[in-house]
C-alpha positions, 0 to 999 in steps of 0.5 A: 053578385060581383061575378054576375056583374062581370058575366053581364059585362061580357055582353057589352061587346056584343051589344056595342057591335049591334049598336055600331052596325046601326050607327054605320048603316043608317048614315050610309043608307041616308047618303044613298037615299039623298043621292037617288033623290038628287039624281032623279031631281027634275025628272018625271020619275014618280016618288014611289018609283024613287023609293023602290029604287032606294029599296032595291039599292039597299037590298043589293049584294054590293051595297050589303057587302059595302055596309058590312065592310064599313062596319067591320073596319070601324069595329076593328079600330074600336075593339083593336084599341080596346084590346090593346089598351085593356087586355093585350098585356094579360092575354098575349103570352107570346109575341105575334112574330114568334107565334107561328111555325110550319107545324102550326100554320099547317095545322090551321089549314087542316083544321080550316078544311076539316071543320068546313066538312064537319060544320056542313054536316052539322048544318045539313042535320039541323036543316033536316030537323028545321027546314024553315031555319035552312030556308031562312039561312039560304035567303040570307046568304043570297041577299047578302051576296056571300056567294058572289066572288067580287074583290070587295067580298073576298077582301071583307070575308078573308081579311077584314071580317076575321080580324074584327070578329076575333078582336071582338070575341076572342079578344075583348069578350073572351078576355073579360069572360076569363075574369069571371069564369074558368077558362072552359066556361069563358070559352063556352060563353064567348062561343055562344055570344059569337053565335048570337052575333050572327042573328040567324039560327043556322048560322048562329049554331055553327058559329057557336060550334066554331067559336069553341074551336077558335077559343081553344086555339086562342088559349092554347096558342097564347095570342090573338093572331092565331085565331085571326089566321085560322078564321081567314083560312076558314073563310077562304075555304068556305068562299073559294073552295066550297063547291069543289069540296063536296063532289057528289055529296048527294051519293051515299059513298061520297056522303060518308067519304067527305064526313070521314075526310072532315073528321080525320082532317079535324083530328089531324089538325088538332094533333098537329097544332098541339105538336106545333105549340110544344115545339114553339114553346120549347124553342122559346124556353131554350132561347130564354135560357 
């Protein structure tokens, strides 16, 4: 029963993020609604048209990105404090300033590119089985403005989201999961919760798949800053290089070519990461002698 209680406690960060999203979204929507009503006060614009203006504003890509970033900043502050006060002392095996070397940084770049290809093929395969899931995912991407390369979108996707999501899932969630489960089970649990967090079947499946790799990076790397940097690289590739990475993917030759490239880059990234960790830890041990 004690272990079950600890496992259930691992759900708390996910539940808090959902509650936090609503606590941030509702006031922002309320403020924008009052702004629309104030702007149209004294005009002849029908009330129904004012409502439609509010709905149009709330569904616009810039508004959704602004709300998402506002939530992520609040989550970063809350979960950053939580992780630092309750878990960092047991989770951080190496100081952030000593966490990286050229091998590790290069490996994260290779992994980010390779997993973009692997996950793209995974999504396409799922989309073939469930076209309705893929259509729902496409509609979500379009409405959220994820394909819009605005400065606000780039700042959110490459900096704010990676830091806040890593603190929530590889920081707090994985930290508590390891108190209830073996390391492998804890990594799987946080990956599943990371997928559920995205609230969309396609996005949830690939996020859970990605969460397994990020959990491994955290455990092998010994610090939360390694998953943060990988997550930033991954989002940067997905945001800035997604079109150029899939040149003529619809043709059989290029379809197989990019699949092979993705698998090889992923394998090379994992090999290089392990090599970099060995060099880093050996240097740390030599310096401590």
